[in-house]
C-alpha positions as CSV (number, residue, x, y, z in Angstrom):
1,X,0.4,0.2,0.1
2,X,1.7,3.4,-0.8
3,X,2.2,6.1,1.7
4,X,1.6,9.6,1.9
5,X,2.4,12.0,4.1
6,X,0.2,14.1,6.9
7,X,0.7,17.1,9.2
8,X,-0.2,17.4,12.4
9,X,-2.6,20.2,12.9
10,X,-0.8,21.4,15.8
11,X,2.7,21.2,16.2
12,X,3.6,21.0,11.9
13,X,5.3,17.3,11.7
14,X,4.7,15.3,8.7
15,X,4.1,11.8,9.3
16,X,4.2,9.0,6.7
17,X,0.9,6.8,6.7
18,X,-0.9,3.7,4.6
19,X,-2.6,5.8,1.6
20,X,-5.8,3.8,3.2
21,X,-5.4,5.5,6.9
22,X,-6.6,8.9,5.2
23,X,-10.0,10.6,6.7
24,X,-9.5,8.4,9.9
25,X,-7.9,9.9,13.9
26,X,-4.0,10.1,14.3
27,X,-2.4,11.0,17.7
28,X,1.1,12.8,16.9
29,X,4.1,10.8,18.6
30,X,5.2,14.3,19.2
31,X,3.3,16.2,20.6
32,X,0.5,13.7,21.5
33,X,-2.4,16.0,19.4
34,X,-5.2,14.0,17.8
35,X,-5.9,15.1,14.7
36,X,-7.7,14.1,11.3
37,X,-5.4,12.9,9.2
38,X,-5.6,15.0,5.3
39,X,-2.4,15.2,2.6
40,X,0.2,17.2,4.2
41,X,0.7,20.6,2.7
42,X,2.5,20.8,-1.0
43,X,2.4,16.9,-1.0
44,X,1.7,14.8,-4.1
45,X,1.2,11.9,-5.6
46,X,3.1,9.9,-8.2
47,X,-0.1,9.5,-11.6
48,X,2.4,6.8,-13.0
49,X,5.7,6.3,-11.2
50,X,6.9,4.2,-14.0
51,X,9.2,6.1,-16.3
52,X,9.1,6.9,-19.2
53,X,11.5,6.1,-22.6
54,X,11.2,9.6,-24.9
55,X,13.6,10.2,-27.0
56,X,14.7,13.6,-27.9
57,X,13.9,13.6,-31.5
58,X,10.0,13.1,-30.1
59,X,7.6,15.3,-31.4
60,X,4.5,16.4,-29.7
61,X,1.5,16.3,-32.6
62,X,-2.0,16.7,-31.9
63,X,-3.8,13.0,-32.5
64,X,-6.1,15.7,-35.3
65,X,-3.5,18.0,-36.6
66,X,-1.7,17.2,-39.8
67,X,2.2,18.0,-39.6
68,X,3.3,20.9,-41.1
69,X,5.0,20.6,-44.5
70,X,8.2,21.3,-45.0
71,X,9.8,24.4,-47.2
72,X,11.1,23.4,-50.4
73,X,14.0,24.6,-51.0
74,X,15.1,27.9,-52.4
75,X,15.5,28.9,-55.5
76,X,18.0,30.8,-56.9
77,X,15.9,34.1,-57.2
78,X,14.9,33.8,-53.7
79,X,18.3,33.3,-52.2
80,X,19.2,36.8,-54.2
81,X,16.7,38.5,-53.2
82,X,17.0,37.3,-49.3
83,X,20.7,38.7,-49.8
84,X,20.1,41.9,-51.5
85,X,17.3,42.2,-48.4
86,X,19.8,41.4,-45.5
87,X,22.3,43.6,-47.1
88,X,19.4,46.5,-47.4
89,X,18.7,46.0,-43.9
90,X,22.2,46.2,-43.0
91,X,22.5,49.5,-43.7
């Protein structure tokens, strides 16, 4: 059974308990106060504890979305125009 951290409402001591004990009363071993068990502030749980193998090349694409087509190679005329515009922008 997974454990979760709970926080004593009196002294803020964080205690690990079994997950099925959430919602029950617990006596704090430090200050001896009784408190209702709830997850500690800032606590989180793992949704999927198994790590996933991902590739750096993996792209996330929405299932209904088509990938963008690759741009065609630049023609000689386009290259000359781009170079003239870059030169003009630098002046």
